[in-house]
LOKOL-851419 format. One record per residue (C-alpha): chain; y, x, z. Coordinates in Angstrom, 1 decimal, m for minus. Example, Ala and Ser with C-alpha at 12.3 -4.5 7.8 and 13.67 -1.06 7.14 Angstrom:
residues 2
+-------+--------+--------+--------+
! kette !     py !     px !     pz !
+-------+--------+--------+--------+
!     A !   m4.5 !   12.3 !    7.8 !
!     A !   m1.1 !   13.7 !    7.1 !
+-------+--------+--------+--------+
end
This chain:
residues 278
+-------+--------+--------+--------+
! kette !     py !     px !     pz !
+-------+--------+--------+--------+
!     A !   76.4 !  130.8 !  106.0 !
!     A !   79.0 !  132.7 !  104.0 !
!     A !   78.3 !  130.8 !  100.8 !
!     A !   79.5 !  127.6 !  102.4 !
!     A !   82.8 !  129.0 !  103.3 !
!     A !   85.8 !  126.9 !  102.1 !
!     A !   87.3 !  130.2 !  100.8 !
!     A !   84.4 !  131.1 !   98.7 !
!     A !   84.7 !  131.0 !   94.9 !
!     A !   81.6 !  128.8 !   94.7 !
!     A !   83.0 !  126.2 !   97.1 !
!     A !   86.5 !  126.2 !   95.4 !
!     A !   85.1 !  125.9 !   91.9 !
!     A !   82.7 !  123.1 !   92.9 !
!     A !   85.4 !  121.3 !   94.8 !
!     A !   87.9 !  121.5 !   92.0 !
!     A !   85.4 !  120.4 !   89.4 !
!     A !   84.4 !  117.4 !   91.6 !
!     A !   88.0 !  116.4 !   92.1 !
!     A !   88.6 !  116.5 !   88.3 !
!     A !   85.4 !  114.5 !   87.7 !
!     A !   86.5 !  111.9 !   90.3 !
!     A !   89.9 !  111.5 !   88.7 !
!     A !   88.4 !  111.2 !   85.2 !
!     A !   85.7 !  108.8 !   86.2 !
!     A !   88.1 !  106.7 !   88.3 !
!     A !   90.5 !  106.5 !   85.4 !
!     A !   87.7 !  105.6 !   82.9 !
!     A !   86.4 !  103.0 !   85.4 !
!     A !   89.8 !  101.4 !   85.8 !
!     A !   90.3 !  101.4 !   82.1 !
!     A !   87.0 !   99.6 !   81.6 !
!     A !   87.9 !   97.0 !   84.2 !
!     A !   91.2 !   96.3 !   82.5 !
!     A !   89.6 !   96.2 !   79.0 !
!     A !   86.8 !   93.9 !   80.1 !
!     A !   89.2 !   91.6 !   81.9 !
!     A !   91.4 !   91.4 !   78.8 !
!     A !   88.5 !   90.9 !   76.4 !
!     A !   86.9 !   88.1 !   78.5 !
!     A !   90.3 !   86.4 !   79.1 !
!     A !   91.0 !   86.6 !   75.4 !
!     A !   87.6 !   85.0 !   74.6 !
!     A !   88.4 !   82.2 !   77.1 !
!     A !   91.8 !   81.6 !   75.6 !
!     A !   90.3 !   81.5 !   72.1 !
!     A !   87.9 !   78.8 !   73.3 !
!     A !   90.7 !   76.8 !   74.7 !
!     A !   92.7 !   77.0 !   71.4 !
!     A !   89.7 !   75.8 !   69.4 !
!     A !   89.2 !   72.9 !   71.7 !
!     A !   92.9 !   72.1 !   71.5 !
!     A !   92.8 !   72.2 !   67.8 !
!     A !   90.0 !   69.7 !   67.7 !
!     A !   91.7 !   67.3 !   70.2 !
!     A !   95.0 !   67.7 !   68.4 !
!     A !   93.5 !   66.2 !   65.2 !
!     A !   92.1 !   63.3 !   67.2 !
!     A !   95.4 !   62.7 !   69.1 !
!     A !   97.3 !   62.8 !   65.8 !
!     A !   95.5 !   59.6 !   64.8 !
!     A !   95.1 !   57.8 !   68.0 !
!     A !   95.4 !   58.3 !   71.8 !
!     A !   91.8 !   58.5 !   73.1 !
!     A !   90.7 !   56.5 !   76.1 !
!     A !   89.3 !   59.5 !   77.8 !
!     A !   89.3 !   63.3 !   77.5 !
!     A !   86.3 !   65.6 !   77.8 !
!     A !   85.9 !   67.5 !   81.1 !
!     A !   83.6 !   67.2 !   84.1 !
!     A !   82.5 !   69.2 !   87.1 !
!     A !   84.5 !   72.2 !   88.3 !
!     A !   84.6 !   74.1 !   85.0 !
!     A !   86.6 !   72.1 !   82.5 !
!     A !   89.4 !   69.6 !   82.5 !
!     A !   91.8 !   67.9 !   80.1 !
!     A !   95.0 !   65.9 !   80.4 !
!     A !   97.5 !   64.2 !   78.1 !
!     A !  101.0 !   63.9 !   79.6 !
!     A !  104.1 !   62.2 !   78.3 !
!     A !  107.4 !   64.0 !   78.1 !
!     A !  108.6 !   62.2 !   81.2 !
!     A !  105.8 !   63.7 !   83.3 !
!     A !  103.5 !   60.7 !   83.5 !
!     A !   99.8 !   61.2 !   82.9 !
!     A !   98.6 !   59.1 !   80.0 !
!     A !   94.9 !   60.0 !   80.1 !
!     A !   92.8 !   62.7 !   81.7 !
!     A !   89.2 !   63.8 !   82.1 !
!     A !   87.4 !   62.1 !   85.0 !
!     A !   87.3 !   65.1 !   87.3 !
!     A !   91.2 !   65.2 !   87.5 !
!     A !   91.9 !   61.5 !   87.2 !
!     A !   93.8 !   61.5 !   90.5 !
!     A !   96.0 !   64.5 !   89.8 !
!     A !   99.4 !   64.7 !   88.3 !
!     A !  100.4 !   67.1 !   85.6 !
!     A !   98.3 !   70.3 !   86.0 !
!     A !  100.9 !   72.4 !   84.3 !
!     A !  104.6 !   72.2 !   83.3 !
!     A !  105.9 !   71.3 !   79.9 !
!     A !  105.6 !   74.5 !   77.8 !
!     A !  108.9 !   75.9 !   76.7 !
!     A !  107.4 !   76.7 !   73.3 !
!     A !  104.9 !   74.8 !   71.4 !
!     A !  102.1 !   76.4 !   73.3 !
!     A !  101.6 !   78.3 !   76.6 !
!     A !   98.6 !   79.6 !   78.5 !
!     A !   98.9 !   80.1 !   82.3 !
!     A !   96.7 !   81.0 !   85.2 !
!     A !   96.7 !   78.1 !   87.8 !
!     A !   94.9 !   76.7 !   90.8 !
!     A !   94.0 !   73.0 !   90.5 !
!     A !   92.1 !   71.5 !   93.4 !
!     A !   91.3 !   74.5 !   95.7 !
!     A !   93.5 !   77.5 !   96.5 !
!     A !   90.7 !   79.9 !   95.7 !
!     A !   89.8 !   78.3 !   92.3 !
!     A !   91.3 !   79.8 !   89.2 !
!     A !   91.8 !   78.2 !   85.8 !
!     A !   93.2 !   79.2 !   82.5 !
!     A !   95.4 !   76.3 !   81.4 !
!     A !   96.5 !   75.9 !   77.8 !
!     A !   99.5 !   73.6 !   77.4 !
!     A !  100.4 !   72.5 !   73.9 !
!     A !  102.9 !   70.1 !   72.4 !
!     A !  101.1 !   67.6 !   70.1 !
!     A !  102.2 !   64.8 !   67.9 !
!     A !  100.7 !   61.4 !   68.5 !
!     A !  101.3 !   57.9 !   67.1 !
!     A !  103.5 !   57.3 !   70.2 !
!     A !  105.5 !   60.5 !   69.7 !
!     A !  105.5 !   64.0 !   71.3 !
!     A !  102.9 !   64.5 !   74.1 !
!     A !  101.7 !   67.4 !   76.1 !
!     A !   98.1 !   68.4 !   76.0 !
!     A !   96.7 !   70.4 !   78.9 !
!     A !   93.3 !   72.0 !   78.7 !
!     A !   91.8 !   73.9 !   81.6 !
!     A !   88.7 !   76.0 !   82.0 !
!     A !   87.5 !   77.9 !   85.0 !
!     A !   88.1 !   81.7 !   84.9 !
!     A !   85.3 !   82.3 !   87.4 !
!     A !   83.1 !   83.9 !   84.7 !
!     A !   85.9 !   86.4 !   84.0 !
!     A !   86.5 !   87.3 !   87.6 !
!     A !   82.7 !   87.4 !   88.3 !
!     A !   82.0 !   89.7 !   85.4 !
!     A !   84.8 !   92.0 !   86.4 !
!     A !   83.6 !   92.0 !   90.0 !
!     A !   80.1 !   92.9 !   88.9 !
!     A !   81.4 !   95.8 !   86.8 !
!     A !   83.6 !   96.9 !   89.7 !
!     A !   80.7 !   96.9 !   92.1 !
!     A !   78.6 !   98.8 !   89.6 !
!     A !   81.3 !  101.4 !   89.2 !
!     A !   81.8 !  101.7 !   93.0 !
!     A !   78.1 !  102.6 !   93.2 !
!     A !   77.7 !  104.6 !   90.0 !
!     A !   80.8 !  106.8 !   90.3 !
!     A !   80.0 !  108.3 !   93.8 !
!     A !   76.3 !  108.8 !   92.7 !
!     A !   77.5 !  110.5 !   89.5 !
!     A !   80.0 !  112.7 !   91.4 !
!     A !   77.4 !  113.7 !   94.0 !
!     A !   74.8 !  114.6 !   91.3 !
!     A !   77.4 !  116.5 !   89.3 !
!     A !   78.7 !  118.2 !   92.4 !
!     A !   75.2 !  119.4 !   93.2 !
!     A !   74.6 !  120.6 !   89.7 !
!     A !   77.9 !  122.5 !   89.7 !
!     A !   77.2 !  124.0 !   93.1 !
!     A !   73.8 !  125.2 !   91.8 !
!     A !   75.2 !  126.5 !   88.4 !
!     A !   78.1 !  128.4 !   90.1 !
!     A !   75.6 !  129.8 !   92.6 !
!     A !   73.3 !  131.0 !   89.8 !
!     A !   76.3 !  132.4 !   87.9 !
!     A !   77.5 !  134.3 !   90.9 !
!     A !   74.0 !  135.5 !   91.9 !
!     A !   74.5 !  138.9 !   90.1 !
!     A !   77.7 !  139.3 !   92.0 !
!     A !   75.9 !  138.8 !   95.3 !
!     A !   73.3 !  141.4 !   94.2 !
!     A !   76.1 !  143.9 !   93.3 !
!     A !   77.7 !  143.3 !   96.7 !
!     A !   74.5 !  143.8 !   98.6 !
!     A !   73.7 !  147.0 !   96.6 !
!     A !   77.2 !  148.5 !   97.1 !
!     A !   77.1 !  147.6 !  100.8 !
!     A !   73.8 !  149.5 !  101.2 !
!     A !   75.1 !  152.7 !   99.6 !
!     A !   76.1 !  155.5 !  102.0 !
!     A !   77.3 !  159.0 !  101.6 !
!     A !   73.7 !  160.2 !  101.6 !
!     A !   72.5 !  158.1 !   98.6 !
!     A !   75.4 !  158.1 !   96.3 !
!     A !   73.0 !  158.3 !   93.4 !
!     A !   72.2 !  154.6 !   93.7 !
!     A !   73.6 !  152.2 !   91.1 !
!     A !   74.2 !  148.5 !   91.1 !
!     A !   72.0 !  146.3 !   88.8 !
!     A !   73.6 !  145.5 !   85.4 !
!     A !   72.9 !  141.9 !   84.1 !
!     A !   71.4 !  141.7 !   80.6 !
!     A !   74.2 !  139.3 !   79.5 !
!     A !   77.2 !  141.0 !   78.1 !
!     A !   79.7 !  139.0 !   80.2 !
!     A !   82.4 !  139.6 !   82.8 !
!     A !   79.8 !  140.2 !   85.5 !
!     A !   78.0 !  142.9 !   83.5 !
!     A !   81.4 !  144.5 !   82.9 !
!     A !   82.0 !  144.4 !   86.6 !
!     A !   78.6 !  146.1 !   87.3 !
!     A !   79.4 !  148.8 !   84.7 !
!     A !   82.8 !  149.4 !   86.2 !
!     A !   81.2 !  149.6 !   89.7 !
!     A !   78.6 !  152.1 !   88.4 !
!     A !   81.4 !  154.1 !   86.7 !
!     A !   83.3 !  154.2 !   90.0 !
!     A !   80.1 !  155.3 !   91.8 !
!     A !   79.7 !  158.1 !   89.2 !
!     A !   83.2 !  159.4 !   89.9 !
!     A !   82.7 !  159.1 !   93.6 !
!     A !   79.4 !  161.0 !   93.5 !
!     A !   81.0 !  163.7 !   91.3 !
!     A !   83.9 !  163.9 !   93.7 !
!     A !   81.7 !  164.2 !   96.8 !
!     A !   79.5 !  166.8 !   95.0 !
!     A !   82.7 !  168.8 !   94.2 !
!     A !   83.8 !  168.6 !   97.8 !
!     A !   80.4 !  169.8 !   99.0 !
!     A !   80.5 !  172.7 !   96.6 !
!     A !   84.0 !  173.6 !   97.7 !
!     A !   83.0 !  173.5 !  101.4 !
!     A !   79.9 !  175.7 !  100.6 !
!     A !   81.9 !  178.2 !   98.6 !
!     A !   84.7 !  178.3 !  101.3 !
!     A !   82.0 !  178.8 !  104.0 !
!     A !   80.5 !  181.7 !  102.0 !
!     A !   83.8 !  183.3 !  101.3 !
!     A !   84.8 !  183.1 !  105.0 !
!     A !   81.4 !  184.3 !  106.3 !
!     A !   81.8 !  188.0 !  105.3 !
!     A !   85.3 !  188.7 !  106.7 !
!     A !   84.5 !  186.8 !  109.8 !
!     A !   81.3 !  188.8 !  110.3 !
!     A !   83.3 !  192.1 !  109.9 !
!     A !   86.0 !  191.0 !  112.3 !
!     A !   83.4 !  190.0 !  114.8 !
!     A !   81.6 !  193.4 !  114.4 !
!     A !   84.8 !  195.4 !  115.0 !
!     A !   85.8 !  193.4 !  118.0 !
!     A !   82.3 !  193.7 !  119.5 !
!     A !   82.4 !  197.5 !  119.0 !
!     A !   85.8 !  197.8 !  120.7 !
!     A !   84.5 !  195.7 !  123.6 !
!     A !   81.4 !  197.7 !  123.9 !
!     A !   83.2 !  201.1 !  123.8 !
!     A !   86.7 !  200.4 !  125.2 !
!     A !   87.3 !  204.1 !  125.9 !
!     A !   86.9 !  205.2 !  122.3 !
!     A !   88.4 !  202.2 !  120.6 !
!     A !   91.5 !  202.4 !  118.5 !
!     A !   93.2 !  199.0 !  119.0 !
!     A !   95.9 !  199.6 !  116.4 !
!     A !   93.3 !  200.4 !  113.8 !
!     A !   91.3 !  197.3 !  114.8 !
!     A !   94.4 !  195.1 !  114.5 !
!     A !   95.2 !  196.5 !  111.0 !
!     A !   91.6 !  195.9 !  109.9 !
!     A !   91.6 !  192.4 !  111.2 !
!     A !   94.9 !  191.7 !  109.4 !
!     A !   93.5 !  193.1 !  106.2 !
!     A !   90.4 !  190.8 !  106.5 !
!     A !   92.6 !  187.7 !  106.9 !
!     A !   95.0 !  188.6 !  104.0 !
!     A !   94.8 !  186.0 !  101.3 !
+-------+--------+--------+--------+
end
């Protein structure tokens, strides 16, 4: 259970790595959405310009009786400078101007024509006809752009969490494997007591920070074992040095206690003092 602690190195490394991955993948995903939207929109606008170029040639010679456009995807409209509709495609025959007079010679705007939820890219261009300056409006639905972006967005919303989860699992496993020798060192150090100071922690074969840690721990255990050995020798030597004078002191006291009448207490005291002199 300890390995799942939020304070463990394994958890913190995995969490930080996953956070970085989430930020990076989200940034890349957002950039992809923006780039895709711009590229598809640019393709739609280029198609509108090509159609406008073709119609401008026709309008320069004569005003057509009708303009191409049908269904819900495309529409066209030719408007006078006073705002009156001269000719339009059948699908917007009942509508007024679908866009304002462009301030420049050409403008492309995003507009809703019939329904509030439909979206069209509308190119408005000033053209020259036999009757003078007119405004040509060409509209094409931008559903393909929004649908493609929506598909990519949905894919990213699925792919990014899956990728983060898989990468998080991989990082968790790799960090756990990397810290495995540390856990082995910890277990071995925990099992060492004063009676088996000759034990040493395992040293990984790789010459990395963990192997250096193991060597450092073993060096510390060497010093600890040597220090304890020195302490035991000191205690043994001190015990041996104290045993002889204590034995003599005990003997003299026992003799005095056994023969109180013939004992010389002053001499015994002097003898005891001599034995305890450093």
